[in-house]
N, C-alpha and C positions, 0 to 999 in steps of 0.2 A: 412224503413231506409238507404237503401239503395239508393233509390231514395234522400232524404234528404242529405246525403253525396255527391251525384253525384251534387246537386245545390250547396253545399257549396264550392264544386271544381270549379263549372263553374264561380259563382261569382267570385271565387277568380281569376280566369284567366280573366274574363273581367278586373278586377281590374288592373291586371296585363298591359293588354293592353292599357288600359287608361293611367297608370304612365309610359309605354314605350315610346308612340309617343306623351306624354307631356316633356318628356325628347328630343326627336328629335328636332332639328332645322331646317330650311327650307335648309340650306346645307346638312344636312346629309339625310334628306326627300329624296334627290336627288339622293343618292345613293342608296336608296331602292324604287325607284320610278316603280318597276315593281312588278306587283302582284306576281310574282313567291318568289322575294326577300324577300318580307315582310312575307309572308305566311312561307317562310324556318326558317326566324328567329325568328316569333312566334313561329312555332313548336320546334323548335330547343331549346330555353328558357324554355318553358312548361317540355320538355321532361327532362332537364337538373333540373329544381326545382322537379319532379318527382323520381328522381335519374334515369330515363331511359336512360343510358348514349350511348348504340347503336343508341338509337333515335336522341340525341341530339347531336352528332357526324355527322350523316348519314346528318342533316339537316344546321348544320353550317359550316361543310365541306366546302358546297358551295357558302360560303359567305366569303371565305378566302380573304382578302385586305380589308374589311369593317372596321378593326382596322383604317385606315387610318380616317376615318369620326366618327367612333362611339366607345368611348374609353375604353368602357366595352365589345365589343366583344370578344378581345384577352382573357381576363379572363376566359371566360365562355367558350371560345371554347378550351382553356388549360385544363380546367378543365373536359371537357367533352374526350378529349384526353388520358388524363392519366386514368379517371375511366373506359374506355374502354379498358384500356392496351396496346393503342399505345404509349407507352413512347418515343421511338425514333421518332416518328412523332412530339411528343409534343418538343421533344430537337429541332429539325430540324426547327420547328414552331418559336421557341424562339428564336435561332440565326438570324432567319429573322427579328424577333421583334427589336434585340440588333441591327444588320444594319441599321435598320428605324430609332434608336433610339429611340424606345417605350417600353422598357422593361419594365416590372411590377416585382412585389413580385414571383408570379407563375413563369414565364419564368426565372428570374434569381436564383430562387430556384431550376427547373427544371436542367439547366445547371450545377449547382454547385453538384446536386447530380451526373449528369452524369461523370464529372471529378474525382468525390470522389470516384464513383464506380470502375473508371478505373485508380486509383492511382495517378492521377495527381494532389496531393492534393496544391499544388501552385494556379492552376487554379480554383482549386474548392473555394481556400481562397477567389481568388479576387470576384467572385461572392455572398458567403456568406456574405463579408464586406458589399456589397452593397445591401443586405436584410436591414441589420441596418437602413439604411435611407429610407427604403420603408414605407410608412403610411399602416395600418393595423389595421382593425377593432378588429380583434381575440388578446388580450393578450397574448395567448401560444404562437403567432406566435414570438415573441420577444425572448422568451425561446429557441425555434426552432432555429432562426437564429443566435442566441449568440451560441448554443451548438453545432450546426454543425460547425462555426466558428472554434471553440476550437478544434474540433476533427479531423479538418484537417489541423490542425498546431502543433498538440502532435509529429507527427514522426521525428521533428525537434526541439523538446525541451527536456531537461531532467524532470524527475518526478514533482521535486521541482516548474520548473516553469510552469509546466501544472497546478499543484495544486493550484498555485496562481491565474493562472485564472478560475479556475472552482470556486474558494472562493469568486470572484467577483459576483458570480450569483446573482441575485435578489433576496432577502431574502424572498419574498413572494411563490419563488421556494424551500424549503427549501428541503423540501423531494426528490426533483427531485435532488437536487444535492449531497443529500447522495449517491443516485443511482449511479452519474456519478462519486462519488470519491472512490466507489469500482470498477466500470469498469474501473477507471483509473490507480489503483494498478494491476491489472488482465493485463491492457493493455502494462503494464512497467514490469509486470512479477515480481512485488516487493514479498518480504516474507512477507509483512503485508496483504497481499490478502485474504487469509483467515479469519485472525481477521477483515478486514473490512465486508466480507462478513456476518460473524457472529452477529456485532455489529447493521449490517443493520436487519436480518432478524427475531432478539431478541426483534425488537420494538413491544411490545403488543399491541398497541395504533392505530397500522395500519397494514393492510394485505398486508404483503410483499411475500406473499407465492409463486407469480412469480419469486421471486429473490431466494429464496429456491431452485427453477429448476435449475436455473442461477448458483446457488454455486454449484449446485450437477453435472451440466454439466463439468464447470471449475475442478472440483475435478476427473472427470474421463478423462478430456483433460493430466491432469498431472498424470496419471496411480495411482490415489488415490479412485479405484474403490468400495473399503471396505468402506471408510469412504462416498462416495458418496450414496453407498445404506443406510447408517446409516440416512444420511441427508434427503434422501426423506422420509425414514419410519418414523423418527422423524416428519419430514412436513406434513406427511398422517393424523398423529394422531391430528394434531392441524384443518389440512383443508383437509378434506378426499375428500371431494368433486374436489378438483383442479385437473381440466383437465391435465395437461402438465406434475405433478408429480404423479399422476396415469401411464401415460402411458411411462414415462420413469424407474417408477419402473418396469413394464411388461418388458420393452426395457432392463434395468441392469439383471434384474434375469434370461433371455435369452441370456444373455452374448452379448448382443448389446451395445455397449458403443459408439458408432458414433453418435455426435449429429449436428444439424444444425443452431446451435449459438455457437461464438467463442469470448470470450470478449478480447482477442489480436487483434482483427481484426476490425478495425476503422470502416469499411462498416458497421458490422454486428451492432454495438454500435450506428451507428448514424440509422440505420433503428430500432433500440429500440426506440430511442427519438423521430423518427416520430410516432412510435405507442401510444405511452405517450400520445402525441398531439391529435391523433386520438380518443384514449381512451378517453380524456376529453373533447373533442370538442362532441364525441357521447352522452355522460352523459349528454350535454347540448342540445341535439338534431339537431345538426348543423351536418346534416348527409353529404353531398355533400363534406365541407372541412375535414372531418374525413375521409369517402373514399378515397380521394385525397391523405392524409399521409398515407394511409395503404398501396395504390398502390405504393407510393414513396416507402414505407418501404420494399415491396415484391419486386421491381427493386435493391435493395440494397442487400436484401438476400431473395434471391428465392425459397431457401428450406424449410425457416422456416414456417411451418403451421399454427404457432399461429397467424399470423398475419390474416388467413384466417376466424376463429371463427368472429372476431369480424365484420369482414365485410359482412358476413352472416347476422350476427344478427342486423346489420346495414341495411339492405335488407327487412329484416324480419320486423322491426320497421316502415318501408315505403311500405310496403304491395306490396312491388317486390317479390312475393312468390319464384315463378319461378327460379330466378336469385338465391335467397336463396337455395331453393332446390339443384340445379347445384352445389352448393358450398361445399353444405352438403356431397354429393354424392361423391365430390373429398377429401374431409377431412376425410371418412369412411375408406378410404384405408390405412391411415397411422396407422395405431395400433389397437387394442381392445377396448382401452378408446375409443378412437375416433369414432369408430364402434358406441357403445351404443351411446355416446353423438349426432353424429349425425343421429342416429334411434329415439332417442326422440325428438330433433329440428325438423325432417322430419315429424313426428308422429302431434307434435304441429301444422304445416304448413296445414297439410291434415286436421286437426278438424276444422281450420279456413277456410278451404276451402269447409265445410260441407260434407267431405269424414270420417264420424266416423267409418265404419266398413271397411275401406283401411288403416286408422289409426292403428286400432287397429292389421289389419293382419300384418301391416308394424313392430309394435315393439315386436309382438310375434314371428315373423320369426328370428328377431334379436336375441331376447332374446336367444332365443334357440341355436343361432350360439355362444352364450359364453360359452367356455370350462369351466375356472373358474369364477364363478358369486361370487363377493364381496356381502356384507350384505348390502353396499349402492346403487349397482347395482339391489338386489332384491327390496331394498324399491323403489326406483325408478318406477320399473314393479309395483309392489302391489298398489304404490299409483296412477300410470297410470291406473290399472284395476279398482279401486275403482270408479275416479273420470269420468269414461266411463260406471259404471252401472255395472261391471263385478265383482259384488261382491264375490261370492262363491269363484273364482279364487283368489280375492284379500286375501280373509281369508286364503287361503293354504299358499301365499306366506308369508304375515304377521307372521300366525304361525311358519314357519320356520328359519324367523328371530330371533322370541323370545325365540325360543329353544335354540338358539346359544348365546345368548347376555346375560347379567347381566342389573340388574334393575338398576345400576350406569351407564352403556352407553349412551352417547349423544341421540343415537336412540329411545332408549326403551319408553320415553312418546310419541313420535310420532307413533311409530309401533302400540304401544296397544289402542292409539287413533284411528287411522286408522283401525284397526282390529274392535275396538267398533262401528264406526261408519258401518261400513260393516256388522255388526252380527244387528245393528238396523234397516239396510235396508232389511235385510233378514226377519224380524220380531222374531229373537232370541235376547228378550230383557235382559233375564239374564245375557246372556253372554258379551252383546253389555255393559251393567249398570258395571257390574264386569271391564271390560276392561278400560272403561271412567275412573273409580274411582283409577285405578292404575295407570293411565295415571299421574290423578292429584295428587297421593299421589307422585310419582315421582317428579313432577314439576308443584308445586300449582298455579303457576300464569299465568298459559294458559288460557289468557278470552277467546277464540273461545270453547274452550272443556269445560270450566266452564258452556258456552252457551247452548251447545249443550246439555251436560247433564242436567242442569236446564231446561231449555225447553221442554226436552224430558218426565223430570214428571210433568211439567205442563200441558200438553197436557194427560197426562194420570191420572190427577186431584189428584197426590202424593205430597206429600213434598214440599208445593207450599212456606209457609213459609221458610223453609230452600232455597227452587231454588231464593227467592227474595232477599236472602242476600249475596248468591253466585253471582247473576246478578248484586248487588249493585258492590260487588269488581269488576267484569267483566268489569262493566262501568266504574269504576275509572281506571281500566287498558286501556282500549281503548275508548276514551272519544268520543263521537260522532258517533259510528259506527254503522250504521241503524240496523243491526242484533240483538246486545244486545240492544241496545234501544228498539227497538220493543220487544222482549221479557221480558223486564223489564217491561215494559207497560202493556205488557199481565201477566205477574204475579198480577200485579194489579188490573188487569181487572176480574181475577179469584178471586180474594181476595174481589171482590165487590168495589174497590176504583176509582169509575168510573171518579172523578175529575182529581184525581191525574194521573190515568192510559191515561186520554185524552191527557194529557200535553206530555208523552213519545211518544205515537203512533204520535200524529203529527207531534214530532219532526222527528220521524224517518221516515212519509210520504215525509218530505221536502226533507230529507236525500238520500231516494229513493224512488221518484216519481213512478216509474215503477214498483214496485214491487207488485205480485199480492197478496201476502198473508200479508203484511203489509195494502196495502189499503184493504182490507178483515177486518183485525182487526181493523181498525181506524173507517170503517164504524159500526162495532159493537159497540164500545164504543160511538160513535156519537150516536147511537140509546138507548143506555141506559141512555145518558143524557138528552136524548127528543129532540135532533136533527134530528127527522125522516127524511127530505127532504136529509139533508145533506148525510145523512148516504144510503139512496138510490142512491144518486150520486155516490161516490165511488164503492158501490157495483154494479153498471151499469159499471163503469169505466174499472171493475177487467175482466167484460166479454168480454171486446174488447183486452185484453193482450193476445197477444201470447204466450208466457209461462206460464200461468194459465193453471193448471190441470184439466181434465173434472169431477173429484170428488169437485174440489173448485166449479166450475162453477154449476154445479149442486145443491151444497148445497146454492151457493146466489140464483140460482133461486128459491129455496123455499122461503129464505127468503124475498125477492123482494115481494112474495106473504102474506107470513105469518107474518112477522117482527121476532122479537125475542120475 
């Protein structure tokens, strides 16, 4: 599998080389007439595309001046500089481009950000205005340029004039306009600020939990600490996993009211605008540009650790695991909630690196360091233990949680499901069945819990008709899920409805062609339908699958000799 991935990357790199050299005319080639130059550019761009910014910076820096003949160089070099944390170097290079009349979107943005940070708003406006005339393939850039232009001008405007500017925001960014209106009232110290925050965060259709945090920090900044605590506590009832809110609750409870975001500071608001853009780009898997905005955000508000969580996530998604780990190691020092969050993320990385034992040890150690463990931290820990085959330990933690919550608690169906699965895996079926039924009683439309219980009954040869009805419901809830489709087909197989069973099991194989059990089931139904040569083909295929368990392989070897 790794070889396959490597080949794909190699092909992509070859395609890049082909495209790159096809875009260079003879004059440009003269500029890259030395092997070293070509090599530096080639490896610089590859490193940039792989989000290895230290490497891209190292290679592209050697080619300063190339922008005279190769128009794309300057943008790529600026991405490398900013994403590697070389902001002032990026600023100086941007000024050089300006002198040579070779400015681009990135260079004007960097210069504008620099002047905004240093409270030279008139100069900042000049560059943000230029951005509006720069072509960009990212729609979000239009929002960024307009918003930054607005916020650099507000110090010389009254509230009504500023509101008029915000109201002109493109209608496709309505939610972002609402956010800015809240910050605007805060910036002008309006008496309506609290009501604007409340109107924004009361929207049940959109998760504005991040802005509940900003609301709480605003309240503590104006010495309304008790109200800030109420906002945090209420918000955590709705969004119990929100990292910022969890940490701020701990801080407030410990008398720490200082925060690193202030909506009366235009640089802080601008940083949040860039974060919004970065988050949108990350969701579209445009990580290089997302990271560019995040690093600009950090320059504007260097102490606001929230930006780092998305940055680390971007590195994780692009398999830059070491870089992600470095960021998480810094984040964990920001407080107890961040300690636990970082521990989970680092363990996830270690598992991805095939270091399962180290991942488990890491999380156990960090869990023990938590002085006061809330039920969500306990749940995270129990789920991790379950997913890593530590079933007895998982049962212990799940039981602790169940003893402290009611059946109406939103975690109850998940906890009973988790404990039920753990009981089943250690062979205590009676307890497992009781928990799984209790989970479904609490929340009847859990497709995967239905599937787990029904499939377990089928494997035991009991309640097959009931299981079939349950699986039909699960299939309607999760259309084209391979596991549910397989279970449905297997129930029909057990009822000797082989033609119907074949249709579902064939569909399951198409949905997940490399699953050992699904292929085994399909082989069985093919045999029952008289397709014995095909059946043997699928059984033999299972023997070559890495994650096929030994018991399954032994069973298949027997079927290859004796049939069914």
